[in-house]
C-alpha positions as CSV (number, residue, x, y, z in Angstrom):
1,M,153.7,71.1,54.6
2,S,156.8,70.9,56.4
3,D,159.9,72.5,57.2
4,L,162.2,69.8,55.0
5,S,165.4,70.3,57.5
6,I,163.5,69.4,60.8
7,T,162.5,65.7,61.0
8,A,159.2,64.2,60.9
9,P,158.6,62.4,64.5
10,S,157.7,58.7,64.4
11,D,154.1,56.9,65.2
12,H,154.9,56.7,68.8
13,A,156.1,59.7,69.6
14,I,152.8,61.3,67.9
15,R,150.8,59.2,70.6
16,R,152.9,60.2,73.1
17,F,152.4,64.1,71.6
18,D,148.5,63.8,71.7
19,I,148.8,62.4,75.8
20,L,150.7,65.1,76.4
21,V,148.9,67.6,74.6
22,F,145.6,66.8,76.1
23,A,147.3,66.3,79.7
24,A,148.5,69.7,79.3
25,L,145.1,71.5,78.5
26,V,143.7,69.2,81.8
27,V,145.5,70.7,83.8
28,V,145.4,75.0,82.6
29,M,141.7,73.7,82.6
30,L,141.6,72.9,85.7
31,A,143.7,75.6,87.1
32,T,141.6,78.3,85.3
33,R,137.8,77.4,84.8
34,P,136.9,77.2,88.6
35,H,139.1,80.0,89.6
36,S,140.6,78.1,92.6
37,L,143.4,79.9,92.1
38,S,142.3,83.4,91.7
39,E,143.3,84.6,95.5
40,F,146.8,84.0,94.7
41,V,146.9,85.1,91.1
42,H,144.4,86.2,88.4
43,L,144.8,83.5,85.1
44,P,142.5,84.2,82.3
45,E,140.2,81.1,81.4
46,T,141.4,79.2,79.0
47,S,138.7,77.6,77.7
48,L,138.3,78.7,73.9
49,A,141.7,78.6,73.2
50,S,142.0,75.2,74.6
51,F,139.2,73.9,72.4
52,L,141.6,75.4,69.4
53,V,144.6,74.1,70.8
54,A,142.9,70.6,71.2
55,G,141.5,70.9,66.9
56,F,145.7,71.9,65.8
57,Y,147.4,69.3,67.7
58,I,145.7,66.1,68.8
59,R,144.5,63.7,66.3
60,P,142.1,61.8,67.7
61,R,138.4,63.7,67.5
62,L,137.5,61.9,70.7
63,A,139.6,64.8,72.5
64,F,136.4,67.1,71.8
65,P,134.3,65.1,73.6
66,A,136.5,64.0,76.7
67,L,137.4,68.0,77.0
68,F,133.8,69.2,77.1
69,A,133.2,66.4,79.6
70,L,135.9,67.8,81.3
71,A,134.8,71.4,81.7
72,F,131.0,70.2,81.9
73,A,132.3,68.2,85.4
74,V,134.6,71.3,86.3
75,D,131.6,73.5,86.4
76,L,129.3,71.1,88.2
77,A,132.0,70.9,91.1
78,V,132.2,74.9,91.5
79,I,128.6,74.6,91.9
80,G,127.8,71.6,94.1
81,V,130.8,71.0,95.7
82,E,131.9,74.4,95.8
83,G,128.6,76.1,96.9
84,G,129.4,78.5,93.1
85,E,126.9,80.1,91.5
86,S,124.2,78.2,89.4
87,F,122.7,81.2,87.8
88,C,125.0,80.1,84.5
89,F,122.9,76.5,84.7
90,T,120.6,76.8,82.2
91,P,118.8,75.8,78.8
92,A,121.6,78.0,77.3
93,Y,124.5,76.6,78.9
94,W,124.2,73.6,75.7
95,M,125.4,76.6,73.5
96,L,128.7,76.0,75.0
97,L,128.6,73.0,72.3
98,P,128.8,75.0,69.2
99,A,130.8,77.6,70.6
100,Y,133.7,75.3,71.9
101,G,133.2,73.2,68.6
102,V,134.1,76.2,66.2
103,M,137.1,76.4,68.4
104,W,137.7,73.2,67.9
105,L,137.0,73.3,64.1
106,A,139.5,76.4,64.1
107,G,142.0,74.4,65.3
108,R,141.6,71.5,62.7
109,F,141.3,74.4,60.1
110,A,144.4,76.0,60.6
111,A,146.5,73.1,60.9
112,A,145.6,71.8,57.7
113,R,146.6,75.3,56.4
114,L,149.2,77.2,58.5
115,E,152.6,76.6,60.0
116,V,154.1,77.9,63.1
117,K,156.2,80.3,61.9
118,L,156.2,83.9,61.6
119,A,155.3,84.4,58.1
120,H,151.8,82.9,59.4
121,L,151.0,84.4,62.3
122,P,149.3,87.2,60.6
123,A,146.2,84.5,59.6
124,L,146.8,82.1,62.9
125,I,145.8,85.5,64.5
126,A,142.8,85.9,62.1
127,I,141.5,82.5,62.5
128,V,141.4,82.8,66.3
129,A,140.1,86.2,66.5
130,G,137.2,85.3,64.0
131,A,136.1,81.7,65.7
132,A,136.3,83.4,69.3
133,F,133.7,85.9,68.2
134,V,131.6,83.2,66.2
135,S,132.3,81.1,69.5
136,N,131.0,84.1,71.7
137,A,128.4,84.7,69.4
138,F,127.1,81.4,70.5
139,S,128.0,81.2,74.1
140,S,127.7,85.0,75.0
141,G,124.5,85.4,72.5
142,G,123.2,82.0,73.4
143,F,123.1,83.1,77.4
144,Y,121.6,86.2,76.7
145,A,118.9,84.9,74.3
146,L,118.1,81.7,75.8
147,S,118.7,81.3,79.8
148,G,115.4,82.9,80.5
149,H,117.0,86.1,82.7
150,F,116.7,88.6,79.9
151,P,113.1,88.6,79.0
152,D,113.2,91.3,76.5
153,A,116.3,89.6,75.1
154,S,117.0,91.4,71.3
155,L,119.8,92.3,69.7
156,A,120.0,95.7,70.2
157,G,119.9,94.4,73.7
158,W,123.3,92.4,73.3
159,L,125.1,94.1,71.1
160,P,126.6,95.7,74.8
161,R,126.7,92.8,76.5
162,L,129.1,92.0,72.8
163,E,131.4,95.2,73.3
164,R,131.5,94.7,77.7
165,Y,132.8,91.3,77.6
166,F,134.2,89.8,73.9
167,P,137.5,91.9,74.3
168,G,138.5,90.5,77.4
169,T,137.8,86.9,75.8
170,L,139.6,88.1,72.7
171,I,142.6,88.5,74.7
172,A,142.9,86.2,76.9
173,T,142.1,83.6,74.0
174,L,145.1,85.6,71.7
175,S,147.6,85.5,74.6
176,W,146.5,81.3,75.6
177,T,147.3,80.8,72.1
178,G,150.5,82.8,72.2
179,I,151.5,81.0,74.7
180,A,150.8,77.8,72.5
181,V,153.0,79.3,69.7
182,V,155.9,80.2,72.3
183,A,155.8,76.1,73.7
184,H,155.7,75.0,69.9
185,V,159.2,76.7,68.3
186,A,160.7,75.8,72.0
187,A,159.5,72.6,71.5
188,R,161.1,72.2,67.9
189,S,164.2,74.0,68.5
190,L,164.8,71.7,71.7
191,T,164.6,68.3,69.7
192,G,165.5,68.9,66.4
193,Q,161.4,67.3,65.0
194,R,158.5,68.3,63.9
195,V,156.1,69.4,66.1
196,P,152.9,66.8,65.3
197,D,149.2,68.3,64.5
198,S,146.3,67.1,64.1
199,T,147.0,66.4,60.3
200,R,149.8,63.7,60.5
């Protein structure tokens, strides 16, 4: 559903928008995933929010594997080039596929049912929080169960890790999603056009 007072963008504008959004996601992932700017400023990682935003805005489905390939390449570069920690590179690493897939599908789900407006913000926050929880269960839970670093892994053993790490993940995801919402509202106000999403 769209606001009748806002004009619809052309097909060319939609394609250009897809490219611009993907480029922006690439930039923020390169800036935050390797923590290369941490000596200057601490930026929470954007990965979960990036896949959610990609699902919400970018029409071509190839955006998901492309963004995942970028995340994988960044992780390899951190380990191979910068001499980073390889502790997380285990068979459990591939649990990031369903973890990020949940966020991408949540973005698709939200785009089909919600608009970026005040009345829909509670529902959007609920979708982001719920998707982040399931995503964290795949990534953190998968690492705990499948990495081999925790031979006595159990649900009771994982719950304290959930309590310790998930709040920070949720805050970061909601914060970056909030920035995307602000950018959406600003773009709509400045252009007078409906901001495209993945349903158009």
